[in-house]
C-alpha positions as CSV (number, residue, x, y, z in Angstrom):
1,X,-159.3,256.5,-63.5
2,X,-156.9,254.6,-65.7
3,X,-159.2,251.5,-65.7
4,X,-161.5,250.6,-68.6
5,X,-164.2,248.0,-67.7
6,X,-166.2,245.9,-70.1
7,X,-169.2,243.7,-69.3
8,X,-169.1,240.6,-71.7
9,X,-172.3,238.6,-72.2
10,X,-171.7,234.8,-72.2
11,X,-173.8,231.7,-72.5
12,X,-177.5,232.4,-71.8
13,X,-177.4,235.0,-69.0
14,X,-173.8,235.0,-67.6
15,X,-171.4,237.9,-67.6
16,X,-167.6,237.9,-67.7
17,X,-165.7,241.1,-67.1
18,X,-162.5,242.5,-68.6
19,X,-160.6,245.4,-67.2
20,X,-157.8,247.2,-68.9
21,X,-155.5,249.3,-66.8
22,X,-154.3,251.9,-69.4
23,X,-151.5,253.1,-67.2
24,X,-149.7,249.8,-67.3
25,X,-151.5,248.0,-70.2
26,X,-152.5,245.3,-67.8
27,X,-155.6,243.3,-68.8
28,X,-157.6,241.1,-66.4
29,X,-160.6,238.8,-66.9
30,X,-163.0,237.9,-64.1
31,X,-164.7,234.5,-64.6
32,X,-164.8,232.8,-68.0
33,X,-168.0,231.0,-68.8
34,X,-166.9,230.7,-72.4
35,X,-163.6,231.7,-73.9
36,X,-164.9,232.7,-77.3
37,X,-166.6,236.0,-76.4
38,X,-163.6,237.1,-74.4
39,X,-161.1,236.2,-77.2
40,X,-163.3,238.1,-79.6
41,X,-163.1,241.3,-77.5
42,X,-159.3,240.9,-76.8
43,X,-158.6,240.5,-80.5
44,X,-160.8,243.4,-81.5
45,X,-159.1,245.7,-79.0
46,X,-155.6,244.2,-79.5
47,X,-155.3,243.6,-75.7
48,X,-153.0,241.0,-74.2
49,X,-154.6,239.2,-71.3
50,X,-152.4,238.8,-68.2
51,X,-154.6,237.4,-65.4
52,X,-157.9,235.4,-65.0
53,X,-159.6,235.8,-61.7
54,X,-162.1,233.1,-60.7
55,X,-164.8,233.6,-58.1
56,X,-166.1,230.0,-57.6
57,X,-166.1,226.6,-59.2
58,X,-169.5,226.4,-61.0
59,X,-169.0,225.5,-64.6
60,X,-170.8,228.5,-65.9
61,X,-168.0,230.6,-64.4
62,X,-165.0,228.6,-65.2
63,X,-165.7,226.4,-68.3
64,X,-163.6,228.6,-70.7
65,X,-160.8,229.5,-68.3
66,X,-158.2,226.9,-69.3
67,X,-158.8,227.5,-73.0
68,X,-158.5,231.2,-72.5
69,X,-155.3,230.8,-70.5
70,X,-153.8,228.5,-73.1
71,X,-154.6,230.9,-75.9
72,X,-153.3,234.0,-74.2
73,X,-150.7,232.9,-71.6
74,X,-152.7,234.5,-68.8
75,X,-152.3,233.2,-65.3
76,X,-155.3,231.7,-63.5
77,X,-156.0,232.9,-59.9
78,X,-158.6,231.4,-57.6
79,X,-159.4,230.4,-54.1
80,X,-157.0,228.0,-52.3
81,X,-160.1,226.5,-50.6
82,X,-161.7,225.7,-53.9
83,X,-158.5,224.7,-55.8
84,X,-159.6,221.0,-55.9
85,X,-162.5,221.9,-58.2
86,X,-161.1,224.8,-60.2
87,X,-159.0,224.7,-63.3
88,X,-155.2,224.4,-62.4
89,X,-154.3,227.6,-60.6
90,X,-151.1,229.6,-61.1
91,X,-151.8,231.4,-57.9
92,X,-154.1,230.2,-55.1
93,X,-155.3,233.0,-52.9
94,X,-157.1,233.3,-49.5
95,X,-159.5,235.9,-48.1
96,X,-157.5,238.9,-46.8
97,X,-154.8,238.7,-49.5
98,X,-154.0,241.7,-51.7
99,X,-153.1,241.2,-55.4
100,X,-151.1,244.0,-57.1
101,X,-152.5,243.9,-60.6
102,X,-151.3,246.9,-62.6
103,X,-152.0,250.0,-60.5
104,X,-154.8,248.3,-58.6
105,X,-154.4,246.6,-55.2
106,X,-157.1,243.9,-55.5
107,X,-158.5,242.7,-52.2
108,X,-159.6,239.1,-52.0
109,X,-162.8,238.9,-50.0
110,X,-164.3,235.7,-48.6
111,X,-167.9,235.2,-50.0
112,X,-169.2,231.9,-48.7
113,X,-172.9,231.2,-49.2
114,X,-173.7,230.4,-52.8
115,X,-170.8,227.9,-52.5
116,X,-168.1,227.2,-49.9
117,X,-164.8,228.6,-51.0
118,X,-166.5,231.4,-53.1
119,X,-164.4,234.6,-53.1
120,X,-164.9,238.1,-54.5
121,X,-162.5,240.7,-55.7
122,X,-162.6,244.4,-54.6
123,X,-160.7,247.2,-56.3
124,X,-160.9,250.1,-53.9
125,X,-159.0,252.5,-56.2
126,X,-161.5,251.9,-59.1
127,X,-164.5,251.4,-56.8
128,X,-165.4,247.9,-58.2
129,X,-166.6,244.7,-56.6
130,X,-166.5,241.5,-58.6
131,X,-169.0,239.6,-56.5
132,X,-169.6,236.5,-58.6
133,X,-172.8,234.8,-57.4
134,X,-172.7,236.4,-53.9
135,X,-174.2,239.9,-54.0
136,X,-176.1,240.1,-57.3
137,X,-178.0,242.8,-59.0
138,X,-181.2,243.2,-56.9
139,X,-180.6,239.8,-55.3
140,X,-178.1,237.3,-54.1
141,X,-177.0,233.8,-55.1
142,X,-179.0,230.7,-54.2
143,X,-177.5,228.8,-51.2
144,X,-176.2,225.6,-52.8
145,X,-173.6,224.9,-50.2
146,X,-173.4,227.6,-47.6
147,X,-175.9,228.5,-44.8
148,X,-178.1,231.6,-44.5
149,X,-175.8,232.9,-41.8
150,X,-172.8,232.6,-44.1
151,X,-174.4,234.4,-47.0
152,X,-175.8,237.0,-44.7
153,X,-172.3,237.6,-43.3
154,X,-171.0,237.9,-46.8
155,X,-173.6,240.4,-47.9
156,X,-173.2,242.4,-44.7
157,X,-169.5,242.9,-45.3
158,X,-170.1,243.8,-49.0
159,X,-172.9,246.2,-47.9
160,X,-170.3,248.0,-45.7
161,X,-168.2,249.0,-48.8
162,X,-168.5,252.6,-50.0
163,X,-171.9,253.2,-51.5
164,X,-170.4,254.4,-54.8
165,X,-168.9,251.0,-55.3
166,X,-170.0,249.4,-58.6
167,X,-171.2,245.8,-58.2
168,X,-170.2,243.5,-61.0
169,X,-172.0,240.2,-60.5
170,X,-172.1,237.1,-62.6
171,X,-175.6,237.0,-64.2
172,X,-178.3,239.1,-65.9
173,X,-180.9,238.2,-63.3
174,X,-182.0,241.8,-62.5
175,X,-185.5,241.6,-63.9
176,X,-186.4,238.3,-62.3
177,X,-184.9,239.5,-59.0
178,X,-186.8,242.8,-59.3
179,X,-190.1,240.9,-59.8
180,X,-189.5,239.1,-56.6
181,X,-188.7,242.4,-54.7
182,X,-191.9,243.9,-56.1
183,X,-193.9,240.8,-55.1
184,X,-193.0,241.8,-51.5
185,X,-193.5,245.5,-51.9
186,X,-195.6,246.2,-55.0
187,X,-196.0,249.9,-54.3
188,X,-192.4,250.8,-53.3
189,X,-191.5,253.8,-55.4
190,X,-187.8,253.1,-55.7
191,X,-188.5,249.5,-56.8
192,X,-191.0,250.6,-59.4
193,X,-188.6,253.2,-60.8
194,X,-185.7,250.8,-60.9
195,X,-187.8,248.2,-62.7
196,X,-188.8,250.7,-65.4
197,X,-185.2,251.6,-66.0
198,X,-184.0,248.0,-66.1
199,X,-186.8,247.0,-68.4
200,X,-185.8,249.8,-70.8
201,X,-182.2,248.6,-70.7
202,X,-183.1,245.0,-71.4
203,X,-185.5,246.0,-74.2
204,X,-182.4,247.5,-75.9
205,X,-180.4,244.3,-75.1
206,X,-178.1,246.4,-72.8
207,X,-176.7,245.0,-69.5
208,X,-178.1,246.2,-66.2
209,X,-174.6,245.7,-64.6
210,X,-172.5,247.1,-63.1
211,X,-174.9,248.6,-60.5
212,X,-174.1,251.0,-57.7
213,X,-174.1,249.6,-54.2
214,X,-176.1,252.6,-53.1
215,X,-179.0,251.4,-55.3
216,X,-178.7,247.9,-53.9
217,X,-178.8,249.2,-50.4
218,X,-182.1,251.0,-51.3
219,X,-183.8,248.3,-53.2
220,X,-182.3,244.8,-52.6
221,X,-184.4,242.9,-50.1
222,X,-181.3,240.8,-49.1
223,X,-179.6,244.0,-47.9
224,X,-182.5,245.5,-46.1
225,X,-182.8,243.3,-43.1
226,X,-183.0,246.3,-40.7
227,X,-185.8,248.0,-42.7
228,X,-189.1,247.9,-40.7
229,X,-191.1,248.1,-44.0
230,X,-189.5,244.9,-45.3
231,X,-190.0,243.1,-42.0
232,X,-193.7,244.0,-42.2
233,X,-193.9,242.9,-45.9
234,X,-192.5,239.5,-44.9
235,X,-195.0,239.2,-42.0
236,X,-192.2,239.2,-39.4
237,X,-192.3,240.8,-36.0
238,X,-190.6,244.1,-35.3
239,X,-188.1,242.2,-33.1
240,X,-186.9,240.0,-36.0
241,X,-183.2,240.5,-36.5
242,X,-181.5,241.0,-39.9
243,X,-180.5,237.4,-40.3
244,X,-184.1,236.2,-39.7
245,X,-185.3,238.7,-42.3
246,X,-182.7,237.5,-44.8
247,X,-183.5,233.9,-44.1
248,X,-187.2,234.4,-44.7
249,X,-186.6,236.5,-47.8
250,X,-184.2,233.9,-49.3
251,X,-186.6,231.1,-48.5
252,X,-189.4,232.9,-50.3
253,X,-187.2,233.7,-53.3
254,X,-186.4,230.0,-53.6
255,X,-190.1,229.3,-54.0
256,X,-190.9,232.3,-56.2
């Protein structure tokens, strides 16, 4: 792989991401909660930023984008459907488009649910998914604008990616999401093992992201709608379909 990925803590619990394609010296940022931490890393590494990819319009993902673009000359890319509430875009994209960025062909994926107009970016060559506040580490984003059906559709499509895909989501919510998962299945061995690993990482102030999709498929309640054990834990009948399981789990998480 010619791609170097950095997870950049921002604000209280946000993450931005920088990737550097060493073959072409292309540098890309994904979401910019705050320009300062990213500028610090760019300066330390003597990297020239070329592109800024935005997943959705919430301020904790875009607040630093204009300042970072002005400081570096980078071009801002975001969803055409969300352009009216994003910083001025140099390139408005739609789901299904492919962006050639360095050696990577970046696929734009629709990710409605957390917000409408939310998009994600998938790099099949590097095996990376920048999912914003769609699929999150051990969870998914709260439904501020979209419906349960929209978020479930988004997660179902993301879950169908290769299991070795690394999920790069926008927040360090892993421990709180894990506590919710364990509230449903307190004796689940995989959940307990993951919690122990993640607690150790956070104790050392290390990020729990990226995380492999295979681990999410095993432990994330929002991806396990077909699992009879989770249906039972939620008190749902065996006949409950995956959308009903997701909807009940999301409703409980909102009250957790």
